[in-house]
N, C-alpha and C positions, 0 to 999 in steps of 0.2 A: 214623661211630663213635661217636658219642657220643647216637645215637640212641635215644630210651626211656629214658636212663640216670639214675639218681640221684643228681645233683651237690649233696653240702655244700660251701657256700661259707661260709667263714669272714672276718669283715672285722673289723680291729684297728684301733684310733684313731691311724693316719698321715694326711696331709694326700691322699696317693694316695685314698683311701677313697673319693672323688668318681669316681675311674672306673670305680667296680664297678655302675655304673648299667649302662654301656655293656658291661663283662662278663657282667653276669645277662642281656641282651639275646642278647648273641652266643651264650650257651650254650642258652638259648631258641632262638634261630634255628636251632642244631645239632640241637634236637629231644631235648635233654635235659631233665630233670625239676629244676627248681632248690628248694632250701631255702637259707635265707641264715641265718645266726646271728651275732652283732653283741656286741661287747663295751660296756660300756657307752660308753665312750671314743669308738668309731667311732659312735655316732649324732650326736657333734658336727660330724662332717664329712659325714657322707650321711642323706640322709632315710628312715627305716623305712619310711615310706608309699610313697615312691618305689618301693624293693626290693619290699617285699610286691604293689606294683601291677605291676611288669614281673614278677615268678616268680610272680605269682598263687597264693604261700603265705603264710601271716602269717610277719612277721619277730619270731625269737627273741631275746632278749638276756637273760633270766634265769631262773633256777628255776621260780620263780613270776609269774605276768603280777600286775604291782602294782596294776592298776585292775580286778580283779576277786577278789570276796569267796570265791569259792569255796577249795577247798584242790587245786583240779588242779594238775599242776606240769607242764613240760616235761620228758619225760624224754629224758636226752643216750643212753642206752643203746640205747632205740629209733633215735633219731638217728643214731647211729654205726652201727646193725647194717642199718638203711634205705639209706643210702650207696654207692651202686659206687664214688663217688670222692670225696676230699674237698680242695678246693682252699683254703688261708688266704692272702689277699690282700686287702690289702696286710697282709705279715706283718712286725711292727715287732718292733727289738732287744729290746723288752721280752716279746712274747709270745712268739719262739722261744726266748729265754732260760729261761721258765718251759716252754715243750713239749720243750725237752731235759732239765731238771732233774725233769720231773714234777710242777710244782707244778699246782696245780688250785684255783685261785681266782675262776671264773667258767663259765661255761655253755659258752662254746667251748671252754675247755682240757679239763673234762669229757666233753664232747663227744669231741675229738680223742684224749685217752687210751680213751673207749669205740670208737671207730672198727676197725672190721674190713678195711676197703678201703684201697688206694693213697692217699697221702698228698700233695699238691703243695702248696710254700710258694713263694711269691713275696715276697722280701724288700725292705722298701720304707724308708729312711733317709737319712741325711745320710753324707758324705764320709767322715768321721771316724769313724763310727759305725762304718759297714759295713767300713771297714778294722782296726777295733778287735781285738786278739786274741781276746776274749771273744766276739765274735760269729764269728769263724771258728770256736772251740769249739764253739759252738751249730749251727752251718754241719754239722761234722763228725761230732757226734753225733746231727743229727736222719738224715743221710743213713748212719749205722752201723745207724739202726732200720728204714731201708728207705724211708724218707721221699725225696723227689724234691724237689731246689732248682731252681725257674725262676730262671735268672740274671738279675740286675737289669742295669740297661740304662748308660750312660751317657748325661748329659746334663745340664738346666739343674736343679739343686735347691732344694726351696723356700726353701732357707736364702739362696739366690743364688748361692752357690759350683756349680761346673761340673764333674762328675766322677760315677763309680760309685756307686749307693746308688738311683738311679731305676728304679722297681718297671716290669716289663714291661708293654708295652702291654694291652690287654684282649684284643686279635687275635693277638697273639704269644704269649699265656697260652694261649687255645686251639688255636691251632697245636702249641705245646708241648706239651699235654697230648692231644691226638691222636695228634701223631707218635710220643710214649713211649708209646703203649696198643698204636701198629700194631706198634712195635717187639718183634719174638718171637711175633707173630702167626705161626699156618704158612701163609699167604699173605703175606707181608712182603717186599716187593721182587719181586713177582710182579705182571706184568700180563695181565689178563684181559679177552678179548673172548667177550661173549655175543650170540648173535640171539634175538629174541623175537617173538612178534606172527604175524600172517598177510602174508601180500602180497597186493596188490589190481594184477588186471592190465588196462587198460584196454580198452572195447569201444567207447565212444565218449563225448562229454563228460562221461555221466551215468552210465553204467552199468559196472560192471568184475566181472570172475572173481575170488571169494575165497572164505575158509572161515569156518569159524566159531570160530577162535582168539581168544585174548582176550591172551593176551599173558602171563598171571598167572604161568607158570613161569619164563621168561624173566624176568622183573622180579624175580622173589624171588630166583633165583639172583644177580643182578646183587648185591641188596640183600645176600646171604649173605656173597657173595664177598668186599664190601668191610669187611663186618663181621670178614672172617677175615685182612683187614691187605692186600687185593689194590687194587691200581688196576686200576679197573672201567671198559670202554668198551661201552655197553649199543648194539647197532644191533636198533632197533625198528620192525618194520612198524605201520599204520595200528591203534592201539588208543587208548583211555579213560584207559590207564593212565599214571602219570608217577611222577617220583622227586623227594624231595624233597632228596637229599643231592647236595651240589656235588661230594663226591668222584667221584660216578660221571658220566662223560662220556657223555651221549644223544645219539645220532644218529639224527635221522627219515629212514625212508626210505617209499616207497609201493610202488615195485614191485617184482619181482625183478632187475630189473637193478639196479636202485637199490641194493637191498644187495649184490648179486654186489659192485658199484664200492667200496662203503664196504668191506665187510667186507674185500677185499684191498688198499686203504688202510692198515689197520690191522695187515692179520697178520703182516707181518715182523717186527714190534716187542714183537710179545706172546709169554708162555709156554704160556699154556691160553688154547682154545678149544673153546668149548660152543655147538653150533648146535641150539637149541630153537626156533628159529622155523618157523613150517609155508608152506614155502614154495610157492607155487605151482607145480606141472609143466609147466602149457601157457599160455600166453599167446595171443589175439587174433593171427592174422596181419598185420592191417593193424586200425588204428582209426579208426574213423569220426571226420571231422573236425568233423560235425553229429550230432545227437542223431538215430537212426534212429526212425524214424517207423514206427508200428504200420498193417499193411498186410494183408500174406499171413499166410495161416492160420500159415503155418510160417518159421522164419528160419532160416538154416543159418551159421555160422560156423564156420572154419577156423583151427584150431590148431596152433601149433609150440609146440617145446619149450624151455622155458626153460634156460639154462646150470645147469649142476648144482654149487652154490655148494661142498659140501661135497665131492664128488667133485674139483674144481678146489685147493682148501684141501691133501686129501691126496695130491695130486698134486705140490704145493710145499711139501710138508712138512721143515723141516728137526729142531729140536729142539723145537718146539712139540707139546705134550699135546692132540691133536685128539680132541673127544667128540661124537657126534651123535646123533640121538635116530628112535627108528623107534615108530611107530602102526601097528599090524598088529592084524588081525581072524582070519585062520586061520597056521597054522603060525609061531607066532611067534618060538619060540628060534633058528628055523631060518632064517628069513627075515632077523632081524636078523644072525644071525652071517654070514648072506651077505651083506649091506650095509654091516658092518664091515671083513668082509676086502677086498670089493671099491672100496671107497671108501679103504680104509689109513687106518683108524682106529685110535688107540689104546684107544678104549673105546666103548660103547654103551649108552645108557639105553631101553629097551622099555618101551611104552605098549602095553596092549592094550584095545582098546573092547569086550572081551567083558569087563571087568573092573568091575564095578559103581561108577561113583565116582569113576572113570578119565576123561581124554580131554580133549577141548575144553571150554570154558566152564563148569568144576567148579572150585570152590575144592579140591579133594583132587586125589591124583594116588595109583596103585600100579604100580610100577615094578621091572625088574628091571636090574641092571649086568653088564652082558658086558662083560670085558678082551679084548685083540686073544691072550690066553691061553687063553684060554677059560674063565677063571674066571667064575664065575655067581653072582649073589648077588639074593636077591629080597626086596621089603621089604612090610612089610604097608600098605594104604592109611591113608595120612597127608594132613595139611594141606599144600600146595606149599609153603611155606615149610619145613617139616619135611621135605618131599621133597628140598628145594634144597641142605639142611645134608647130608642122606645123598649126595649126587651128590658134593658137592664134599669131603667127608670120604672118600669113597672115590679120588677125582683125588689127594688130599693122600698118603694111604696109598702110592700109586703113585709121585709124583715125588718122594719122600722115602725111598724104600725104598733 
């Protein structure tokens, strides 16, 4: 959800500022690009050098860098426009009051007033300050601006008192931001099951029957679905690809039988299923226990059909929106329509090997989306990441219709 997002972290002068080193680390781990703006007093509580090292960006605290003789200045407008999200943590009573009133006497406040993005603030102050009527006025005013409060927790405070006003823990801040972003996205509260990659059907301990699928299409679908708010389960055959997003649950399998069992273990609990894997149609009838030695000029391997995963899902379908893939070389549309009807699908994504740049092992794809009502939409050649978004948008338009 935060992958490749630009996060501007504003740190003010409260003791809770020491926790922001952990917050920066968690945001970076979530895939975000992070820039930090400090108030002057914040640097008394947390080291700018530490924050710069963790964020891999210079830490800014003033309009002009004091140690430079040049007239270069830190442009608050550019910072505000750069950010996809701004987080002010800790947000002291002083800074919150200034944010609410429009005061602008430091770089952080100027950047806040220039920000066009969603702004989150995590209050941190002592109990009496947190409960003071003026603080509540600041909260209410900031919320009326569209800013989002990350509620303070109760616990031991710097004064030694115990109560409300403690800044939310870094893990809770990141989780809060992710959940807030997810809410309202088109696939929020939806669970999506995606299959990807090839399957390998063992001949002996060292050889197998497989295909050239890289798994890229399925992996891009998983990432795009998660970015649209879905909870994603990715069942993947053997591939060199991986996902760093811990919001995507990955189940690794090898054979068609393993994929069949894995898919059915998740099927009843999901809302959308996209079967993008290139599952082997056949497997050796028997697997040799030892490596088959090269002897005769010819080798005959008896094959038997694998269970049809997509057909079995269609037969058991209740409320799931089920999407299959069809890779064709002739009579493409008619063959895809036949597969869609035969397997009780809601839609099918057609690939043609006759289209240059489409198919296995490519970074691009060219698809035709066909639904059960015979509505057909053909897309131009695009990156598989863009194709994934097209597919999901077609699905969303139908489940929300």
